[in-house]
BASEMI-7601 format. One record per residue (C-alpha): residue number from 0; residue in one letter; x, y, z. Coordinates in steps of 0.02 Angstrom, whole numbers, plus 50000, padded with zeros to 5 digits. Example, Ala and Ser with C-alpha at 12.3 -4.5 7.8 and 13.67 -1.06 7.14 Angstrom:
% residues 2
{0 A {50615 49775 50390}}
{1 S {50684 49947 50357}}
% end
This chain:
% residues 401
{0 M {39073 42712 51011}}
{1 S {39187 42868 51053}}
{2 G {39328 42863 51159}}
{3 P {39478 42735 51215}}
{4 Q {39378 42589 51209}}
{5 A {39318 42598 51040}}
{6 A {39445 42489 50964}}
{7 T {39426 42354 51071}}
{8 A {39229 42341 51080}}
{9 L {39243 42347 50878}}
{10 E {39363 42195 50894}}
{11 V {39245 42106 51005}}
{12 L {39098 42126 50903}}
{13 A {39159 42109 50723}}
{14 G {39351 42033 50741}}
{15 P {39509 42141 50672}}
{16 L {39501 42316 50646}}
{17 P {39439 42346 50462}}
{18 K {39563 42489 50362}}
{19 S {39530 42660 50423}}
{20 R {39416 42766 50330}}
{21 R {39346 42628 50236}}
{22 A {39170 42540 50242}}
{23 T {39188 42366 50285}}
{24 F {39058 42222 50294}}
{25 R {39063 42111 50424}}
{26 A {38948 41993 50537}}
{27 L {38949 42074 50718}}
{28 R {38928 41925 50873}}
{29 G {38881 41902 51042}}
{30 A {38977 41852 51184}}
{31 D {38898 41678 51137}}
{32 G {38982 41676 50970}}
{33 G {38787 41695 50873}}
{34 V {38777 41825 50744}}
{35 L {38667 41958 50797}}
{36 D {38683 42040 50621}}
{37 E {38791 42073 50480}}
{38 A {38839 42266 50447}}
{39 L {38936 42395 50375}}
{40 I {39076 42448 50493}}
{41 L {39190 42608 50476}}
{42 W {39347 42639 50585}}
{43 L {39385 42821 50621}}
{44 P {39565 42847 50735}}
{45 R {39597 42973 50815}}
{46 P {39630 43140 50794}}
{47 G {39536 43147 50623}}
{48 S {39377 43081 50689}}
{49 A {39207 43198 50725}}
{50 T {39237 43181 50900}}
{51 G {39435 43185 50890}}
{52 E {39427 43023 51003}}
{53 D {39454 42843 50913}}
{54 L {39279 42823 50859}}
{55 A {39197 42665 50766}}
{56 E {39013 42670 50671}}
{57 L {38903 42514 50671}}
{58 H {38789 42536 50506}}
{59 L {38659 42398 50565}}
{60 H {38488 42365 50486}}
{61 G {38349 42454 50563}}
{62 G {38250 42328 50662}}
{63 R {38210 42356 50840}}
{64 A {38256 42193 50889}}
{65 V {38460 42187 50794}}
{66 V {38480 42370 50864}}
{67 A {38425 42314 51051}}
{68 A {38535 42155 51053}}
{69 V {38681 42263 50984}}
{70 L {38670 42376 51117}}
{71 A {38653 42252 51246}}
{72 A {38818 42155 51190}}
{73 L {38913 42343 51194}}
{74 G {38820 42351 51364}}
{75 R {38919 42209 51430}}
{76 L {39076 42263 51383}}
{77 E {39198 42329 51515}}
{78 G {39206 42537 51498}}
{79 L {39068 42564 51380}}
{80 R {38914 42647 51432}}
{81 A {38757 42745 51345}}
{82 A {38804 42927 51281}}
{83 Q {38727 43071 51359}}
{84 A {38617 43177 51248}}
{85 G {38730 43295 51162}}
{86 E {38895 43207 51221}}
{87 F {38980 43159 51051}}
{88 T {38966 43354 51015}}
{89 R {39025 43412 51163}}
{90 R {39183 43301 51155}}
{91 A {39210 43370 50967}}
{92 F {39225 43561 51068}}
{93 E {39325 43488 51207}}
{94 N {39425 43419 51089}}
{95 G {39440 43568 50969}}
{96 R {39337 43483 50820}}
{97 I {39224 43628 50797}}
{98 D {39210 43784 50896}}
{99 L {39066 43831 50989}}
{100 A {38982 43939 50883}}
{101 Q {38990 43800 50757}}
{102 A {38913 43680 50903}}
{103 E {38758 43807 50907}}
{104 G {38741 43798 50730}}
{105 L {38734 43619 50729}}
{106 A {38575 43652 50864}}
{107 D {38503 43762 50751}}
{108 L {38521 43625 50598}}
{109 L {38436 43500 50713}}
{110 A {38284 43614 50756}}
{111 A {38265 43684 50562}}
{112 E {38088 43679 50500}}
{113 T {38121 43784 50353}}
{114 E {38249 43820 50213}}
{115 S {38304 43983 50283}}
{116 Q {38321 43896 50450}}
{117 R {38424 43770 50369}}
{118 A {38537 43869 50264}}
{119 S {38570 43992 50411}}
{120 A {38615 43849 50525}}
{121 M {38731 43756 50377}}
{122 L {38830 43938 50385}}
{123 L {38847 43932 50573}}
{124 A {38866 43741 50592}}
{125 G {39022 43769 50437}}
{126 G {39125 43884 50543}}
{127 A {39061 44053 50442}}
{128 L {39073 44157 50606}}
{129 G {39243 44078 50679}}
{130 R {39332 44121 50530}}
{131 Q {39255 44287 50524}}
{132 V {39302 44302 50706}}
{133 G {39480 44243 50675}}
{134 L {39495 44407 50544}}
{135 W {39465 44504 50689}}
{136 Q {39578 44427 50798}}
{137 T {39728 44430 50675}}
{138 A {39696 44620 50658}}
{139 L {39661 44650 50838}}
{140 L {39831 44546 50898}}
{141 Q {39927 44657 50769}}
{142 I {39859 44818 50859}}
{143 S {39883 44744 51018}}
{144 A {40070 44675 50984}}
{145 L {40117 44857 50932}}
{146 V {40043 44957 51076}}
{147 E {40134 44813 51195}}
{148 A {40304 44819 51101}}
{149 E {40270 45031 51134}}
{150 L {40262 44993 51312}}
{151 D {40422 44865 51326}}
{152 H {40542 44949 51215}}
{153 S {40492 45141 51196}}
{154 D {40675 45188 51211}}
{155 E {40717 45104 51040}}
{156 D {40703 45194 50887}}
{157 D {40602 45046 50770}}
{158 V {40456 45050 50890}}
{159 G {40375 45235 50900}}
{160 N {40225 45313 50910}}
{161 R {40214 45351 50742}}
{162 D {40178 45168 50715}}
{163 V {40059 45138 50857}}
{164 A {39951 45274 50772}}
{165 R {39970 45218 50598}}
{166 H {39892 45049 50660}}
{167 F {39778 45129 50783}}
{168 A {39706 45178 50619}}
{169 M {39658 45004 50595}}
{170 L {39537 45004 50741}}
{171 E {39408 45115 50656}}
{172 P {39380 44993 50533}}
{173 L {39353 44858 50648}}
{174 I {39250 44942 50770}}
{175 A {39136 44982 50617}}
{176 R {39103 44791 50569}}
{177 L {39059 44744 50732}}
{178 R {38936 44884 50746}}
{179 E {38858 44823 50561}}
{180 T {38863 44652 50632}}
{181 L {38781 44702 50793}}
{182 D {38631 44803 50683}}
{183 A {38605 44648 50570}}
{184 P {38434 44566 50594}}
{185 P {38441 44434 50737}}
{186 A {38445 44239 50720}}
{187 E {38302 44255 50848}}
{188 R {38184 44309 50719}}
{189 L {38244 44183 50600}}
{190 R {38237 44034 50721}}
{191 D {38054 44099 50797}}
{192 G {37981 44171 50669}}
{193 V {37939 44362 50585}}
{194 K {37775 44406 50682}}
{195 A {37627 44446 50569}}
{196 V {37502 44510 50653}}
{197 L {37327 44525 50580}}
{198 A {37213 44653 50670}}
{199 G {37061 44771 50614}}
{200 P {36889 44786 50709}}
{201 P {36771 44674 50743}}
{202 N {36703 44551 50582}}
{203 S {36819 44621 50478}}
{204 G {36884 44444 50409}}
{205 K {37057 44412 50527}}
{206 S {36992 44245 50567}}
{207 S {36946 44186 50387}}
{208 L {37109 44262 50341}}
{209 I {37223 44182 50457}}
{210 N {37138 44002 50437}}
{211 A {37164 44029 50245}}
{212 L {37351 44081 50251}}
{213 A {37385 43953 50369}}
{214 Y {37290 43790 50254}}
{215 R {37205 43758 50417}}
{216 D {37081 43807 50525}}
{217 V {37170 43915 50667}}
{218 A {37028 44033 50735}}
{219 I {36844 44005 50743}}
{220 V {36755 44092 50602}}
{221 S {36590 44165 50648}}
{222 A {36459 44309 50590}}
{223 V {36464 44361 50773}}
{224 A {36553 44509 50797}}
{225 G {36680 44473 50954}}
{226 T {36706 44292 50917}}
{227 T {36910 44316 50941}}
{228 R {36945 44376 51127}}
{229 D {37107 44318 51159}}
{230 R {37270 44315 51025}}
{231 I {37294 44144 50920}}
{232 E {37459 44114 50850}}
{233 A {37492 44002 50704}}
{234 P {37674 43947 50660}}
{235 V {37675 43925 50448}}
{236 A {37822 43935 50318}}
{237 I {37778 44029 50171}}
{238 D {37909 44018 50028}}
{239 G {38042 43957 50137}}
{240 V {37997 44107 50255}}
{241 P {37973 44072 50436}}
{242 L {37810 44164 50504}}
{243 I {37722 44169 50669}}
{244 L {37526 44236 50610}}
{245 T {37420 44301 50760}}
{246 D {37251 44329 50751}}
{247 T {37177 44465 50866}}
{248 A {37018 44524 50948}}
{249 G {36926 44658 50850}}
{250 I {36988 44831 50904}}
{251 H {36844 44970 50940}}
{252 A {36814 45082 51079}}
{253 D {36641 45049 51119}}
{254 S {36637 44873 51206}}
{255 G {36565 44867 51368}}
{256 D {36620 44686 51404}}
{257 S {36765 44673 51509}}
{258 V {36827 44524 51440}}
{259 E {36817 44564 51277}}
{260 K {36916 44738 51318}}
{261 I {37038 44620 51379}}
{262 G {37059 44577 51216}}
{263 I {37069 44722 51131}}
{264 S {37184 44776 51265}}
{265 R {37316 44607 51200}}
{266 A {37273 44646 51022}}
{267 K {37345 44824 51042}}
{268 E {37507 44748 51136}}
{269 A {37517 44606 50981}}
{270 V {37503 44777 50873}}
{271 L {37661 44844 50934}}
{272 A {37753 44688 50951}}
{273 A {37728 44656 50775}}
{274 D {37866 44651 50638}}
{275 I {37723 44643 50498}}
{276 I {37544 44730 50528}}
{277 L {37412 44663 50414}}
{278 W {37265 44794 50452}}
{279 L {37104 44742 50398}}
{280 G {37000 44918 50451}}
{281 A {36996 45092 50379}}
{282 A {37134 45167 50305}}
{283 D {37120 45309 50412}}
{284 E {37144 45189 50575}}
{285 A {37289 45085 50502}}
{286 P {37436 45082 50618}}
{287 A {37590 45170 50550}}
{288 G {37670 45039 50400}}
{289 A {37555 44932 50418}}
{290 L {37486 44839 50250}}
{291 L {37296 44884 50212}}
{292 I {37214 44729 50165}}
{293 A {37022 44748 50081}}
{294 A {36956 44593 50157}}
{295 K {36809 44518 50105}}
{296 A {36829 44560 49918}}
{297 D {36712 44450 49861}}
{298 L {36561 44549 49924}}
{299 G {36607 44695 49799}}
{300 Q {36642 44826 49917}}
{301 D {36753 44966 49832}}
{302 R {36882 45017 49984}}
{303 P {37089 45057 49991}}
{304 G {37192 44919 50003}}
{305 L {37251 44747 49922}}
{306 P {37105 44675 49884}}
{307 V {37087 44488 49976}}
{308 S {36947 44352 49987}}
{309 A {36974 44201 50092}}
{310 L {36820 44131 50035}}
{311 T {36864 44134 49849}}
{312 G {37046 44151 49853}}
{313 E {37067 44311 49775}}
{314 G {37217 44399 49833}}
{315 L {37291 44266 49911}}
{316 A {37445 44245 49821}}
{317 A {37484 44429 49780}}
{318 L {37459 44440 49991}}
{319 K {37585 44309 50034}}
{320 Q {37713 44391 49921}}
{321 A {37678 44549 50007}}
{322 I {37709 44475 50175}}
{323 V {37848 44367 50108}}
{324 R {37942 44524 50023}}
{325 Q {37922 44611 50197}}
{326 A {37972 44481 50295}}
{327 R {38125 44443 50207}}
{328 A {38183 44634 50217}}
{329 L {38178 44594 50403}}
{330 L {38281 44423 50414}}
{331 P {38447 44388 50386}}
{332 K {38535 44403 50200}}
{333 T {38571 44240 50111}}
{334 G {38749 44219 50146}}
{335 D {38767 44318 50306}}
{336 V {38799 44224 50488}}
{337 A {38639 44271 50583}}
{338 L {38703 44304 50769}}
{339 N {38575 44245 50931}}
{340 R {38586 44332 51096}}
{341 R {38738 44282 51164}}
{342 H {38852 44311 50996}}
{343 R {38758 44485 51007}}
{344 G {38803 44520 51193}}
{345 I {38987 44450 51180}}
{346 L {39006 44578 51019}}
{347 A {38936 44728 51112}}
{348 E {39058 44719 51252}}
{349 C {39213 44685 51144}}
{350 A {39156 44833 51020}}
{351 A {39158 44939 51175}}
{352 E {39314 44880 51246}}
{353 L {39388 44946 51076}}
{354 E {39302 45109 51085}}
{355 A {39393 45127 51269}}
{356 A {39557 45085 51197}}
{357 R {39534 45194 51041}}
{358 D {39498 45348 51162}}
{359 A {39593 45317 51315}}
{360 S {39776 45434 51337}}
{361 D {39861 45326 51410}}
{362 L {39957 45169 51325}}
{363 L {39916 45060 51478}}
{364 I {39721 45084 51477}}
{365 T {39742 45065 51301}}
{366 A {39830 44888 51309}}
{367 E {39715 44841 51459}}
{368 H {39550 44871 51342}}
{369 L {39635 44761 51202}}
{370 R {39674 44624 51321}}
{371 A {39489 44631 51365}}
{372 A {39426 44629 51185}}
{373 R {39507 44485 51131}}
{374 A {39470 44399 51280}}
{375 W {39276 44425 51227}}
{376 L {39324 44353 51052}}
{377 D {39383 44211 51136}}
{378 Q {39232 44176 51231}}
{379 L {39121 44186 51066}}
{380 T {39214 44046 50992}}
{381 G {39215 43949 51168}}
{382 K {39395 43951 51215}}
{383 A {39384 44045 51379}}
{384 G {39218 44085 51501}}
{385 V {39083 43976 51421}}
{386 E {39099 43833 51563}}
{387 D {38900 43887 51634}}
{388 M {38823 43883 51473}}
{389 L {38885 43723 51413}}
{390 D {38777 43608 51484}}
{391 A {38623 43690 51434}}
{392 L {38679 43708 51263}}
{393 F {38731 43513 51231}}
{394 G {38587 43441 51339}}
{395 G {38472 43506 51199}}
{396 F {38531 43387 51072}}
{397 C {38454 43209 51027}}
{398 I {38575 43061 51108}}
{399 G {38693 43007 50988}}
{400 K {38736 43179 50933}}
% end
């Protein structure tokens, strides 16, 4: 329970308020005095709570009837209503307990399915991006202050062009850092998975291999060439790395079947969009950068590439290691904050303003570009200009979060 009525509600159910921040065992009673549950309660007064408001927690026994009875008792109290999806986190943001990047990290944490996704989300939720932005803002404010001072007091001896030029030199490393951050692997690849596409001619073993890698029957396996007509995707995690494995139609030039031609076209599109290509065909036909697979190794064929047999398991461990090695090179490094599309768009605008400030010949224009750059950084942490995306973000949280 969060808000100005939290204390009243807790007193109605459990009697006098307990000591703050100390778990206390109490009987919870309904309007008729009957015991609803025996529970642990916590009283967390503002502003040092998760939401920044007065907050009370009831740690109930988990039976549905118990929870329903307590919720019904709370629902009869004046001034209380059920929380909306993500409302506690939104209140934490609006009350300054977390910044917008931390809220986004919490959303990623709730959706995390692999260890790498969890670790990246924890960095964001823990305020790593906000701390980095704070360093950028500090450097930018120092430069801005000197420019503004030069504009306001250019006739005074203690503020001169030499000082401005010296601090202008601080812009270069700041711009370089922003550009370096923008060039890092994006959060979407970590969140959605690295795209690993299995491609090659018909009946080369692609469907059997994707089934073996996914540990389930994702694709139909048949000795009949051309069984796979469309792309088949399977999200998997190998050694904590999120992947999207894609089986494709056999690529060849002799098809007279109109449906198969569509499948071949889509297979080629998948190859072009792939992060990793597993090629199960001839070496001289492999796309650039593809990992060459000598599939069906159990048949004893001597072909170039990594020998793999989906039937016996030969080479599967080595193949997984090769896939993970390539995938990790495409993902954010451990300890680095992964930027999503919103972050990258804002940083790109900020970097452009800083470059314009550096190149401007008039200090008035320089000062304006520096102000714009500071405004973009404020948007990154949610201090300004983000109202239009808040509903969408917090609406994706679960009830009670």
